[in-house]
N, CA, C and O atoms as CSV, one atom per row, in Angstrom:
chain,resi,resn,atom,element,x,y,z
A,1,MET,N,N,0.929,-1.482,-0.190
A,1,MET,CA,C,0.178,-0.039,-0.034
A,1,MET,C,C,0.803,0.973,-0.164
A,1,MET,O,O,1.855,0.870,0.466
A,2,ASP,N,N,0.694,2.107,-0.758
A,2,ASP,CA,C,1.340,3.551,-0.930
A,2,ASP,C,C,1.169,4.084,0.556
A,2,ASP,O,O,0.294,3.985,1.416
A,3,LYS,N,N,2.434,4.705,0.457
A,3,LYS,CA,C,2.878,5.601,1.903
A,3,LYS,C,C,1.473,6.534,2.349
A,3,LYS,O,O,0.981,6.709,3.463
A,4,ASN,N,N,1.056,7.045,1.006
A,4,ASN,CA,C,0.105,8.283,1.163
A,4,ASN,C,C,-0.978,7.266,1.876
A,4,ASN,O,O,-1.034,7.265,3.105
A,5,TRP,N,N,-1.710,6.529,1.225
A,5,TRP,CA,C,-2.821,5.741,1.985
A,5,TRP,C,C,-2.882,5.553,3.211
A,5,TRP,O,O,-3.810,5.826,3.972
A,6,LYS,N,N,-1.558,4.922,3.504
A,6,LYS,CA,C,-1.132,4.480,4.688
A,6,LYS,C,C,-1.697,5.497,6.092
A,6,LYS,O,O,-2.318,5.222,7.119
A,7,ILE,N,N,-1.097,6.836,5.499
A,7,ILE,CA,C,-1.400,7.661,6.609
A,7,ILE,C,C,-2.710,8.405,6.203
A,7,ILE,O,O,-2.946,9.290,7.025
A,8,LEU,N,N,-3.568,8.344,5.285
A,8,LEU,CA,C,-4.779,8.704,5.123
A,8,LEU,C,C,-5.539,7.651,5.946
A,8,LEU,O,O,-6.094,8.175,6.912
A,9,GLU,N,N,-5.739,6.280,5.852
A,9,GLU,CA,C,-5.958,5.165,6.549
A,9,GLU,C,C,-6.106,5.579,7.823
A,9,GLU,O,O,-7.223,5.546,8.340
A,10,LYS,N,N,-4.835,6.097,8.618
A,10,LYS,CA,C,-4.419,5.636,10.150
A,10,LYS,C,C,-5.126,7.416,10.534
A,10,LYS,O,O,-5.469,7.654,11.692
A,11,THR,N,N,-5.265,8.537,9.412
A,11,THR,CA,C,-5.997,9.660,9.901
A,11,THR,C,C,-7.367,9.305,10.210
A,11,THR,O,O,-7.898,9.361,11.319
A,12,CYS,N,N,-7.966,8.875,8.942
A,12,CYS,CA,C,-9.490,8.724,9.012
A,12,CYS,C,C,-10.068,7.481,10.170
A,12,CYS,O,O,-11.194,7.564,10.661
A,13,PHE,N,N,-9.117,6.358,10.496
A,13,PHE,CA,C,-9.562,5.881,11.951
A,13,PHE,C,C,-9.508,6.524,12.572
A,13,PHE,O,O,-10.563,6.936,13.057
A,14,THR,N,N,-8.536,6.949,12.908
A,14,THR,CA,C,-7.867,7.404,14.439
A,14,THR,C,C,-9.068,8.995,14.792
A,14,THR,O,O,-9.488,9.283,15.912
A,15,ILE,N,N,-9.352,9.712,13.604
A,15,ILE,CA,C,-10.891,10.328,13.595
A,15,ILE,C,C,-12.180,9.914,13.829
A,15,ILE,O,O,-13.207,10.286,14.396
A,16,GLY,N,N,-11.760,9.045,13.208
A,16,GLY,CA,C,-13.802,8.462,13.359
A,16,GLY,C,C,-13.558,8.038,14.565
A,16,GLY,O,O,-14.446,8.472,15.299
A,17,ARG,N,N,-12.657,7.285,15.256
A,17,ARG,CA,C,-12.919,6.968,16.601
A,17,ARG,C,C,-12.466,7.998,17.575
A,17,ARG,O,O,-12.517,7.580,18.732
A,18,VAL,N,N,-12.091,9.065,17.467
A,18,VAL,CA,C,-11.889,10.226,18.405
A,18,VAL,C,C,-13.549,10.459,18.443
A,18,VAL,O,O,-14.235,10.018,19.365
A,19,LEU,N,N,-14.051,11.150,17.407
A,19,LEU,CA,C,-15.502,11.217,16.990
A,19,LEU,C,C,-16.936,10.476,17.607
A,19,LEU,O,O,-18.077,10.874,17.843
A,20,LEU,N,N,-16.253,9.251,17.718
A,20,LEU,CA,C,-17.486,8.536,18.055
A,20,LEU,C,C,-17.379,8.448,19.888
A,20,LEU,O,O,-18.366,8.273,20.603
A,21,GLY,N,N,-15.879,8.621,20.426
A,21,GLY,CA,C,-15.835,8.999,21.666
A,21,GLY,C,C,-16.492,10.030,22.117
A,21,GLY,O,O,-17.323,9.901,23.016
A,22,LEU,N,N,-16.189,11.284,21.514
A,22,LEU,CA,C,-17.204,12.319,21.761
A,22,LEU,C,C,-18.662,12.193,21.528
A,22,LEU,O,O,-19.412,12.899,22.203
A,23,TYR,N,N,-19.058,11.528,20.815
A,23,TYR,CA,C,-20.421,10.977,20.510
A,23,TYR,C,C,-20.709,10.322,22.228
A,23,TYR,O,O,-21.770,10.727,22.702
A,24,PHE,N,N,-20.156,9.695,22.848
A,24,PHE,CA,C,-20.554,9.114,23.865
A,24,PHE,C,C,-19.950,10.319,25.206
A,24,PHE,O,O,-20.926,10.744,25.824
A,25,PHE,N,N,-18.902,10.777,25.617
A,25,PHE,CA,C,-18.284,11.486,26.483
A,25,PHE,C,C,-19.089,12.957,26.384
A,25,PHE,O,O,-18.978,13.317,27.556
A,26,ILE,N,N,-19.738,13.897,25.793
A,26,ILE,CA,C,-20.436,14.813,25.796
A,26,ILE,C,C,-21.677,14.580,26.264
A,26,ILE,O,O,-22.194,15.356,27.067
A,27,PRO,N,N,-22.471,13.180,25.691
A,27,PRO,CA,C,-23.623,13.463,26.346
A,27,PRO,C,C,-23.858,12.944,27.947
A,27,PRO,O,O,-24.748,13.273,28.732
A,28,GLY,N,N,-22.497,11.821,28.167
A,28,GLY,CA,C,-22.276,11.671,29.573
A,28,GLY,C,C,-22.250,12.915,30.365
A,28,GLY,O,O,-22.955,12.980,31.372
A,29,ILE,N,N,-21.609,13.774,30.060
A,29,ILE,CA,C,-21.557,15.137,30.553
A,29,ILE,C,C,-22.890,15.434,30.804
A,29,ILE,O,O,-23.485,15.332,31.877
A,30,SER,N,N,-23.347,15.842,29.640
A,30,SER,CA,C,-24.814,16.598,29.435
A,30,SER,C,C,-25.818,16.104,30.633
A,30,SER,O,O,-26.482,16.847,31.356
A,31,LYS,N,N,-25.775,14.798,30.668
A,31,LYS,CA,C,-26.405,14.400,31.320
A,31,LYS,C,C,-26.754,14.645,32.806
A,31,LYS,O,O,-27.832,14.918,33.334
A,32,ILE,N,N,-25.738,14.497,33.228
A,32,ILE,CA,C,-25.195,15.354,34.716
A,32,ILE,C,C,-26.106,16.452,35.361
A,32,ILE,O,O,-26.779,16.343,36.386
A,33,PRO,N,N,-25.957,17.704,34.403
A,33,PRO,CA,C,-26.851,18.968,34.849
A,33,PRO,C,C,-28.128,18.517,34.550
A,33,PRO,O,O,-28.882,19.460,34.791
A,34,THR,N,N,-28.906,17.344,34.057
A,34,THR,CA,C,-30.369,17.354,33.196
A,34,THR,C,C,-30.423,15.884,34.071
A,34,THR,O,O,-31.148,15.089,33.473
A,35,TYR,N,N,-29.952,15.415,35.103
A,35,TYR,CA,C,-30.182,14.670,35.357
A,35,TYR,C,C,-31.512,14.122,35.988
A,35,TYR,O,O,-31.741,12.914,35.942
A,36,ALA,N,N,-32.276,14.882,36.499
A,36,ALA,CA,C,-33.721,14.712,36.608
A,36,ALA,C,C,-34.838,14.310,35.610
A,36,ALA,O,O,-35.781,13.519,35.640
A,37,GLY,N,N,-34.285,15.271,34.633
A,37,GLY,CA,C,-35.186,15.296,33.131
A,37,GLY,C,C,-34.495,13.982,32.762
A,37,GLY,O,O,-35.363,13.110,32.725
A,38,THR,N,N,-33.578,13.602,32.543
A,38,THR,CA,C,-33.471,12.549,32.078
A,38,THR,C,C,-33.908,11.552,32.526
A,38,THR,O,O,-34.328,10.640,31.814
A,39,THR,N,N,-33.897,11.525,33.770
A,39,THR,CA,C,-34.539,10.128,34.593
A,39,THR,C,C,-36.138,10.098,34.033
A,39,THR,O,O,-36.727,9.162,33.492
A,40,GLU,N,N,-36.686,11.607,34.392
A,40,GLU,CA,C,-37.891,11.434,33.800
A,40,GLU,C,C,-38.540,10.761,32.640
A,40,GLU,O,O,-39.531,10.067,32.411
A,41,TYR,N,N,-37.621,11.237,32.073
A,41,TYR,CA,C,-37.729,10.927,29.990
A,41,TYR,C,C,-37.590,9.214,30.381
A,41,TYR,O,O,-38.659,8.762,30.792
A,42,MET,N,N,-37.006,8.695,30.349
A,42,MET,CA,C,-36.439,7.589,30.742
A,42,MET,C,C,-37.576,6.687,31.612
A,42,MET,O,O,-37.746,5.526,31.240
A,43,LEU,N,N,-38.476,7.265,32.932
A,43,LEU,CA,C,-39.970,6.720,32.981
A,43,LEU,C,C,-40.555,6.661,32.525
A,43,LEU,O,O,-41.280,5.669,32.590
A,44,ILE,N,N,-40.807,7.762,31.556
A,44,ILE,CA,C,-41.911,7.609,30.382
A,44,ILE,C,C,-41.786,6.357,30.051
A,44,ILE,O,O,-42.586,5.437,30.224
A,45,HIS,N,N,-40.646,6.352,29.518
A,45,HIS,CA,C,-40.404,4.854,28.447
A,45,HIS,C,C,-40.344,3.686,28.957
A,45,HIS,O,O,-39.834,2.693,28.437
A,46,ASN,N,N,-40.872,3.766,30.009
A,46,ASN,CA,C,-41.028,2.629,30.613
A,46,ASN,C,C,-39.247,1.784,31.351
A,46,ASN,O,O,-39.055,0.593,31.599
A,47,ILE,N,N,-38.716,2.420,31.435
A,47,ILE,CA,C,-37.467,1.800,31.589
A,47,ILE,C,C,-37.141,1.499,33.120
A,47,ILE,O,O,-37.151,2.281,34.070
A,48,PRO,N,N,-36.865,0.219,33.086
A,48,PRO,CA,C,-36.879,-0.150,34.521
A,48,PRO,C,C,-35.675,0.392,35.547
A,48,PRO,O,O,-34.718,0.807,34.892
A,49,MET,N,N,-35.536,0.465,36.590
A,49,MET,CA,C,-34.687,0.942,37.100
A,49,MET,C,C,-33.857,1.889,36.958
A,49,MET,O,O,-32.671,1.648,37.181
A,50,ALA,N,N,-34.206,3.009,36.611
A,50,ALA,CA,C,-33.781,4.035,35.679
A,50,ALA,C,C,-32.910,4.797,36.932
A,50,ALA,O,O,-31.848,5.280,36.539
A,51,SER,N,N,-33.142,4.936,38.076
A,51,SER,CA,C,-31.975,5.430,39.120
A,51,SER,C,C,-30.708,4.653,39.190
A,51,SER,O,O,-29.642,5.015,39.687
A,52,ILE,N,N,-31.068,3.260,38.475
A,52,ILE,CA,C,-29.855,3.000,38.807
A,52,ILE,C,C,-28.932,2.456,37.511
A,52,ILE,O,O,-27.707,2.349,37.465
A,53,LEU,N,N,-29.848,2.172,36.554
A,53,LEU,CA,C,-29.448,2.457,35.049
A,53,LEU,C,C,-28.550,3.848,34.289
A,53,LEU,O,O,-27.571,3.891,33.543
A,54,LEU,N,N,-29.349,4.797,34.842
A,54,LEU,CA,C,-28.547,6.192,34.847
A,54,LEU,C,C,-27.547,6.663,34.919
A,54,LEU,O,O,-26.958,7.299,34.045
A,55,PRO,N,N,-26.989,6.255,36.674
A,55,PRO,CA,C,-25.935,6.613,36.649
A,55,PRO,C,C,-24.593,5.595,35.786
A,55,PRO,O,O,-23.550,6.057,35.321
A,56,ILE,N,N,-24.988,4.273,35.774
A,56,ILE,CA,C,-24.244,3.260,35.034
A,56,ILE,C,C,-24.091,4.104,33.480
A,56,ILE,O,O,-23.020,4.297,32.904
A,57,THR,N,N,-24.979,4.386,33.162
A,57,THR,CA,C,-24.678,4.652,31.698
A,57,THR,C,C,-23.926,6.013,31.421
A,57,THR,O,O,-23.202,6.264,30.458
A,58,ILE,N,N,-24.327,7.010,32.704
A,58,ILE,CA,C,-23.656,8.139,32.546
A,58,ILE,C,C,-21.812,7.640,32.916
A,58,ILE,O,O,-20.951,8.327,32.366
A,59,VAL,N,N,-21.438,6.677,33.668
A,59,VAL,CA,C,-20.428,6.258,33.860
A,59,VAL,C,C,-19.719,5.820,32.883
A,59,VAL,O,O,-18.566,6.151,32.607
A,60,LEU,N,N,-20.763,4.659,32.046
A,60,LEU,CA,C,-19.952,3.965,30.678
A,60,LEU,C,C,-19.695,5.273,29.483
A,60,LEU,O,O,-18.819,5.360,28.622
A,61,GLN,N,N,-20.506,5.950,29.723
A,61,GLN,CA,C,-20.306,7.054,28.300
A,61,GLN,C,C,-19.156,7.639,28.495
A,61,GLN,O,O,-18.436,7.871,27.524
A,62,LEU,N,N,-18.749,8.005,29.843
A,62,LEU,CA,C,-17.852,8.865,30.275
A,62,LEU,C,C,-16.365,8.123,29.928
A,62,LEU,O,O,-15.548,8.479,29.078
A,63,VAL,N,N,-16.288,7.055,30.796
A,63,VAL,CA,C,-15.372,6.284,30.481
A,63,VAL,C,C,-14.588,5.708,29.433
A,63,VAL,O,O,-13.399,5.745,29.116
A,64,LEU,N,N,-15.939,5.001,28.861
A,64,LEU,CA,C,-15.626,4.106,27.223
A,64,LEU,C,C,-15.451,5.381,26.651
A,64,LEU,O,O,-14.283,5.248,26.286
A,65,GLY,N,N,-15.783,6.580,26.293
A,65,GLY,CA,C,-15.866,7.514,25.265
A,65,GLY,C,C,-14.408,7.785,25.653
A,65,GLY,O,O,-13.552,8.003,24.795
A,66,THR,N,N,-14.134,7.764,27.024
A,66,THR,CA,C,-12.580,8.414,26.873
A,66,THR,C,C,-11.399,7.998,26.495
A,66,THR,O,O,-10.377,8.583,26.137
A,67,THR,N,N,-11.828,6.381,26.689
A,67,THR,CA,C,-11.020,5.199,26.129
A,67,THR,C,C,-10.787,5.366,24.738
A,67,THR,O,O,-9.715,5.221,24.151
A,68,LEU,N,N,-12.187,5.768,24.139
A,68,LEU,CA,C,-12.345,5.647,22.596
A,68,LEU,C,C,-10.888,6.679,22.009
A,68,LEU,O,O,-9.912,6.478,21.286
A,69,ILE,N,N,-11.510,7.977,22.902
A,69,ILE,CA,C,-10.677,9.159,22.271
A,69,ILE,C,C,-9.168,8.840,22.540
A,69,ILE,O,O,-8.463,9.060,21.555
A,70,ILE,N,N,-8.489,8.360,23.675
A,70,ILE,CA,C,-7.328,8.329,23.601
A,70,ILE,C,C,-6.435,6.645,23.159
A,70,ILE,O,O,-5.222,6.433,23.189
A,71,GLY,N,N,-7.253,5.937,22.880
A,71,GLY,CA,C,-6.972,4.528,22.309
A,71,GLY,C,C,-6.944,3.289,22.901
A,71,GLY,O,O,-6.625,2.198,22.428
A,72,TYR,N,N,-7.329,3.607,24.019
A,72,TYR,CA,C,-7.217,2.457,25.251
A,72,TYR,C,C,-7.905,1.493,25.355
A,72,TYR,O,O,-8.892,1.543,26.089
A,73,ARG,N,N,-7.642,0.544,24.777
A,73,ARG,CA,C,-8.933,-0.835,24.999
A,73,ARG,C,C,-10.184,-1.263,23.899
A,73,ARG,O,O,-11.213,-1.924,24.039
A,74,ILE,N,N,-9.561,-0.541,22.722
A,74,ILE,CA,C,-10.359,-0.037,21.822
A,74,ILE,C,C,-11.675,-1.005,21.639
A,74,ILE,O,O,-12.795,-0.503,21.733
A,75,LYS,N,N,-11.512,-2.384,21.379
A,75,LYS,CA,C,-12.303,-3.346,20.829
A,75,LYS,C,C,-13.080,-3.729,21.895
A,75,LYS,O,O,-14.145,-4.308,21.686
A,76,GLU,N,N,-12.707,-3.493,22.986
A,76,GLU,CA,C,-14.082,-3.725,24.357
A,76,GLU,C,C,-14.319,-2.646,24.632
A,76,GLU,O,O,-15.251,-2.540,25.429
A,77,SER,N,N,-13.802,-1.613,24.265
A,77,SER,CA,C,-14.767,-0.256,24.413
A,77,SER,C,C,-15.713,-0.061,23.706
A,77,SER,O,O,-16.816,0.249,24.157
A,78,ALA,N,N,-15.534,-0.163,22.836
A,78,ALA,CA,C,-16.215,-0.082,21.513
A,78,ALA,C,C,-17.299,-1.318,21.282
A,78,ALA,O,O,-18.348,-1.052,20.697
A,79,LEU,N,N,-17.047,-2.646,21.737
A,79,LEU,CA,C,-18.393,-3.589,21.869
A,79,LEU,C,C,-18.924,-3.274,22.967
A,79,LEU,O,O,-20.114,-3.573,22.874
A,80,ILE,N,N,-18.648,-2.714,24.238
A,80,ILE,CA,C,-19.383,-2.407,25.356
A,80,ILE,C,C,-20.133,-1.204,24.971
A,80,ILE,O,O,-21.071,-0.824,25.673
A,81,LEU,N,N,-19.784,-0.572,23.896
A,81,LEU,CA,C,-20.744,0.948,23.833
A,81,LEU,C,C,-21.585,0.458,22.869
A,81,LEU,O,O,-22.645,1.056,22.687
A,82,ALA,N,N,-21.300,-0.608,22.151
A,82,ALA,CA,C,-22.283,-0.731,21.285
A,82,ALA,C,C,-23.930,-1.525,21.822
A,82,ALA,O,O,-25.133,-1.313,21.668
A,83,VAL,N,N,-23.222,-2.313,22.370
A,83,VAL,CA,C,-24.293,-3.111,23.492
A,83,VAL,C,C,-25.295,-1.751,23.944
A,83,VAL,O,O,-26.468,-1.646,23.585
A,84,LEU,N,N,-24.656,-0.872,24.699
A,84,LEU,CA,C,-25.018,-0.278,25.530
A,84,LEU,C,C,-25.934,1.221,24.244
A,84,LEU,O,O,-26.673,2.115,24.657
A,85,THR,N,N,-25.552,1.012,22.871
A,85,THR,CA,C,-26.113,1.756,22.344
A,85,THR,C,C,-27.464,0.973,21.539
A,85,THR,O,O,-28.418,1.644,21.147
A,86,ILE,N,N,-27.408,-0.298,21.383
A,86,ILE,CA,C,-28.551,-0.963,21.350
A,86,ILE,C,C,-29.685,-1.161,22.306
A,86,ILE,O,O,-30.858,-1.350,21.987
A,87,PHE,N,N,-29.229,-1.100,23.429
A,87,PHE,CA,C,-30.211,-1.166,24.682
A,87,PHE,C,C,-31.208,0.401,24.751
A,87,PHE,O,O,-32.427,0.533,24.859
A,88,ILE,N,N,-30.235,1.327,24.650
A,88,ILE,CA,C,-30.954,2.307,24.422
A,88,ILE,C,C,-31.932,2.702,23.224
A,88,ILE,O,O,-33.063,3.180,23.307
A,89,ASN,N,N,-31.362,2.449,22.347
A,89,ASN,CA,C,-32.293,2.323,21.043
A,89,ASN,C,C,-33.575,1.678,21.657
A,89,ASN,O,O,-34.500,2.415,22.000
A,90,ILE,N,N,-33.660,0.277,21.812
A,90,ILE,CA,C,-34.828,-0.107,21.858
A,90,ILE,C,C,-35.430,-0.098,23.188
A,90,ILE,O,O,-36.365,-0.891,23.298
A,91,GLY,N,N,-35.136,0.608,24.264
A,91,GLY,CA,C,-35.827,1.354,25.113
A,91,GLY,C,C,-36.057,2.612,25.252
A,91,GLY,O,O,-36.874,2.930,26.117
A,92,VAL,N,N,-35.503,3.512,24.565
A,92,VAL,CA,C,-35.927,4.709,24.740
A,92,VAL,C,C,-36.158,5.436,23.685
A,92,VAL,O,O,-36.777,6.499,23.736
A,93,HIS,N,N,-35.599,4.842,22.442
A,93,HIS,CA,C,-35.868,5.237,21.175
A,93,HIS,C,C,-37.160,4.295,20.508
A,93,HIS,O,O,-37.312,4.224,19.289
A,94,ASP,N,N,-37.842,3.760,21.244
A,94,ASP,CA,C,-38.841,3.020,20.630
A,94,ASP,C,C,-39.788,3.773,19.944
A,94,ASP,O,O,-40.587,4.380,20.657
A,95,PHE,N,N,-39.920,3.906,18.531
A,95,PHE,CA,C,-40.470,4.732,18.119
A,95,PHE,C,C,-42.199,4.182,17.319
A,95,PHE,O,O,-42.966,4.845,16.621
A,96,TRP,N,N,-42.313,2.639,17.836
A,96,TRP,CA,C,-43.073,2.208,17.781
A,96,TRP,C,C,-44.384,2.264,18.715
A,96,TRP,O,O,-45.515,1.801,18.569
A,97,ASN,N,N,-43.743,3.060,19.788
A,97,ASN,CA,C,-44.741,3.324,20.978
A,97,ASN,C,C,-44.759,4.526,21.275
A,97,ASN,O,O,-43.718,5.153,21.475
A,98,GLU,N,N,-46.202,5.165,21.373
A,98,GLU,CA,C,-46.507,6.023,21.814
A,98,GLU,C,C,-46.688,6.816,23.281
A,98,GLU,O,O,-47.278,6.233,24.191
A,99,TYR,N,N,-46.292,7.824,23.425
A,99,TYR,CA,C,-46.025,8.476,24.682
A,99,TYR,C,C,-46.127,10.293,24.658
A,99,TYR,O,O,-45.965,11.111,23.752
A,100,PRO,N,N,-46.361,10.381,25.636
A,100,PRO,CA,C,-46.457,11.992,25.969
A,100,PRO,C,C,-45.752,12.813,25.668
A,100,PRO,O,O,-44.694,12.847,26.297
A,101,ASN,N,N,-45.932,13.666,24.786
A,101,ASN,CA,C,-44.864,14.976,24.419
A,101,ASN,C,C,-43.450,14.306,23.817
A,101,ASN,O,O,-42.376,14.855,24.060
A,102,THR,N,N,-43.511,13.303,23.158
A,102,THR,CA,C,-42.635,12.782,22.136
A,102,THR,C,C,-43.065,12.657,20.731
A,102,THR,O,O,-44.195,12.320,20.378
A,103,ASP,N,N,-42.192,12.920,20.046
A,103,ASP,CA,C,-42.439,12.904,18.496
A,103,ASP,C,C,-42.120,11.488,18.254
A,103,ASP,O,O,-41.254,10.905,18.906
A,104,ALA,N,N,-42.892,10.861,17.212
A,104,ALA,CA,C,-42.372,9.515,16.693
A,104,ALA,C,C,-41.431,9.378,15.591
A,104,ALA,O,O,-40.784,8.363,15.332
A,105,ALA,N,N,-41.405,10.656,14.867
A,105,ALA,CA,C,-40.631,10.857,13.764
A,105,ALA,C,C,-39.118,10.943,14.443
A,105,ALA,O,O,-38.099,10.307,14.171
A,106,HIS,N,N,-39.376,12.026,15.478
A,106,HIS,CA,C,-38.118,12.437,15.531
A,106,HIS,C,C,-37.078,10.628,16.578
A,106,HIS,O,O,-35.929,10.228,16.389
A,107,GLU,N,N,-38.035,10.129,17.435
A,107,GLU,CA,C,-37.872,9.334,17.757
A,107,GLU,C,C,-37.207,7.837,16.775
A,107,GLU,O,O,-36.382,7.024,17.193
A,108,THR,N,N,-37.732,7.844,15.714
A,108,THR,CA,C,-37.292,7.145,14.657
A,108,THR,C,C,-36.186,8.001,14.088
A,108,THR,O,O,-35.142,7.357,13.994
A,109,GLN,N,N,-36.092,9.205,13.695
A,109,GLN,CA,C,-34.370,9.477,13.385
A,109,GLN,C,C,-33.670,9.096,14.342
A,109,GLN,O,O,-32.798,8.325,13.941
A,110,ASN,N,N,-33.627,9.309,15.662
A,110,ASN,CA,C,-32.839,8.972,16.360
A,110,ASN,C,C,-32.448,7.251,16.455
A,110,ASN,O,O,-31.326,6.811,16.705
A,111,PHE,N,N,-33.305,6.683,16.268
A,111,PHE,CA,C,-33.399,5.188,16.380
A,111,PHE,C,C,-32.148,4.830,15.106
A,111,PHE,O,O,-31.068,4.257,15.254
A,112,VAL,N,N,-32.681,5.326,14.022
A,112,VAL,CA,C,-31.983,4.965,12.361
A,112,VAL,C,C,-30.454,5.971,12.812
A,112,VAL,O,O,-29.371,5.713,12.287
A,113,LYS,N,N,-30.580,6.820,13.584
A,113,LYS,CA,C,-28.861,7.116,13.507
A,113,LYS,C,C,-28.173,6.487,14.687
A,113,LYS,O,O,-26.960,6.349,14.528
A,114,ASN,N,N,-28.744,6.004,16.022
A,114,ASN,CA,C,-28.284,5.186,16.325
A,114,ASN,C,C,-27.584,3.683,15.851
A,114,ASN,O,O,-26.523,3.258,16.309
A,115,LEU,N,N,-28.413,2.998,14.847
A,115,LEU,CA,C,-27.879,1.865,14.317
A,115,LEU,C,C,-26.666,2.377,13.372
A,115,LEU,O,O,-25.775,1.632,12.962
A,116,GLY,N,N,-26.767,3.791,13.082
A,116,GLY,CA,C,-25.039,4.012,11.966
A,116,GLY,C,C,-24.135,4.072,13.203
A,116,GLY,O,O,-23.104,3.436,12.983
A,117,ILE,N,N,-24.165,4.663,14.533
A,117,ILE,CA,C,-23.320,4.749,15.762
A,117,ILE,C,C,-23.114,2.889,15.936
A,117,ILE,O,O,-22.002,2.392,15.762
A,118,PHE,N,N,-24.143,2.160,16.235
A,118,PHE,CA,C,-23.898,0.945,16.377
A,118,PHE,C,C,-22.719,0.201,15.373
A,118,PHE,O,O,-21.832,-0.583,15.711
A,119,ALA,N,N,-23.044,0.743,14.010
A,119,ALA,CA,C,-22.483,-0.176,13.280
A,119,ALA,C,C,-20.697,0.593,12.943
A,119,ALA,O,O,-19.628,0.162,12.511
A,120,GLY,N,N,-21.081,1.556,13.309
A,120,GLY,CA,C,-19.300,2.255,13.822
A,120,GLY,C,C,-18.667,2.099,14.862
A,120,GLY,O,O,-17.529,2.551,14.993
A,121,LEU,N,N,-19.445,1.262,16.024
A,121,LEU,CA,C,-18.799,0.825,16.939
A,121,LEU,C,C,-18.078,-0.782,16.780
A,121,LEU,O,O,-17.024,-1.247,17.214
A,122,LEU,N,N,-18.952,-1.240,16.123
A,122,LEU,CA,C,-18.940,-2.627,15.140
A,122,LEU,C,C,-17.422,-2.687,14.120
A,122,LEU,O,O,-16.553,-3.559,14.113
A,123,VAL,N,N,-17.508,-1.533,13.385
A,123,VAL,CA,C,-16.333,-1.501,12.534
A,123,VAL,C,C,-15.124,-1.368,13.401
A,123,VAL,O,O,-14.097,-1.982,13.110
A,124,ILE,N,N,-15.200,-0.536,14.533
A,124,ILE,CA,C,-13.472,0.045,15.274
A,124,ILE,C,C,-13.483,-1.459,16.211
A,124,ILE,O,O,-12.397,-1.757,16.708
A,125,SER,N,N,-14.274,-2.094,16.381
A,125,SER,CA,C,-13.800,-3.325,17.296
A,125,SER,C,C,-13.557,-4.301,16.779
A,125,SER,O,O,-13.170,-5.224,17.496
A,126,ALA,N,N,-13.682,-4.525,15.280
A,126,ALA,CA,C,-13.201,-5.469,14.404
A,126,ALA,C,C,-11.939,-5.173,13.816
A,126,ALA,O,O,-11.115,-5.958,13.347
A,127,ALA,N,N,-11.898,-3.832,13.914
A,127,ALA,CA,C,-10.768,-3.453,13.379
A,127,ALA,C,C,-9.425,-2.600,14.230
A,127,ALA,O,O,-8.607,-1.726,13.947
A,128,HIS,N,N,-9.750,-3.382,15.324
A,128,HIS,CA,C,-8.722,-2.686,16.198
A,128,HIS,C,C,-6.984,-2.449,16.056
A,128,HIS,O,O,-6.277,-1.562,16.534
A,129,LYS,N,N,-6.721,-3.342,15.408
A,129,LYS,CA,C,-5.390,-3.555,14.829
A,129,LYS,C,C,-4.921,-2.850,13.364
A,129,LYS,O,O,-3.910,-3.043,12.689
A,130,VAL,N,N,-5.953,-2.046,13.178
A,130,VAL,CA,C,-5.413,-1.267,12.064
A,130,VAL,C,C,-4.654,0.390,12.723
A,130,VAL,O,O,-4.925,1.093,13.696
A,131,ASN,N,N,-3.680,0.485,11.669
A,131,ASN,CA,C,-2.899,1.437,12.409
A,131,ASN,C,C,-3.633,2.570,12.759
A,131,ASN,O,O,-4.587,3.088,12.178
A,132,GLN,N,N,-3.044,2.891,13.811
A,132,GLN,CA,C,-3.763,4.457,14.036
A,132,GLN,C,C,-2.921,5.070,14.921
A,132,GLN,O,O,-1.904,4.586,15.418
A,133,TRP,N,N,-3.565,6.570,15.163
A,133,TRP,CA,C,-2.300,7.394,16.154
A,133,TRP,C,C,-3.367,6.591,17.852
A,133,TRP,O,O,-4.320,5.811,17.879
A,134,LYS,N,N,-2.846,7.049,18.612
A,134,LYS,CA,C,-3.125,6.018,19.938
A,134,LYS,C,C,-2.112,6.536,21.174
A,134,LYS,O,O,-0.942,6.819,20.916
A,135,LEU,N,N,-2.641,6.636,22.517
A,135,LEU,CA,C,-1.854,7.080,23.688
A,135,LEU,C,C,-1.325,5.738,24.270
A,135,LEU,O,O,-0.430,5.655,25.110
A,136,PHE,N,N,-1.887,4.870,23.804
A,136,PHE,CA,C,-1.685,3.842,24.170
A,136,PHE,C,C,-1.349,2.420,23.478
A,136,PHE,O,O,-2.210,1.547,23.585
A,137,ASN,N,N,-0.140,2.120,22.764
A,137,ASN,CA,C,0.091,1.247,21.604
A,137,ASN,C,C,-0.047,-0.394,22.382
A,137,ASN,O,O,-0.176,-1.333,21.596
A,138,LYS,N,N,-0.022,-0.680,23.726
A,138,LYS,CA,C,0.207,-2.139,23.341
A,138,LYS,C,C,-1.417,-2.470,23.674
A,138,LYS,O,O,-1.710,-3.647,23.886
A,139,PHE,N,N,-2.385,-1.526,23.717
A,139,PHE,CA,C,-3.891,-2.183,24.186
A,139,PHE,C,C,-4.308,-1.497,23.109
A,139,PHE,O,O,-5.496,-1.517,22.787
């Protein structure tokens, strides 16, 4: 493979991984000041044990988003976030159910968007040995 293509591949993969990490890290932070509203939204969608699942979700988003950003345990982080994404998608973006003050079209859009995020996480988890920039080269 040409040297320029290797640099492009390394750059694109690294940027994609960092952006996916940010996709989880930033919402993880934003859930802290909006904790009560997020809990209420989860309860509207009949999420069981919302008071336990929300703090777990926040920690997973912050920690695993960070690990993707810095390039530590990429495969494991991406797989765990993929599972989290599917659970969130089915539980919270369930456009097939009707809830007060929710827009089915918006939930459908979020559902489909999350499928793309899920796909990206699967690709990253499968391609963890791709040449890329990361702070931890052993993992």
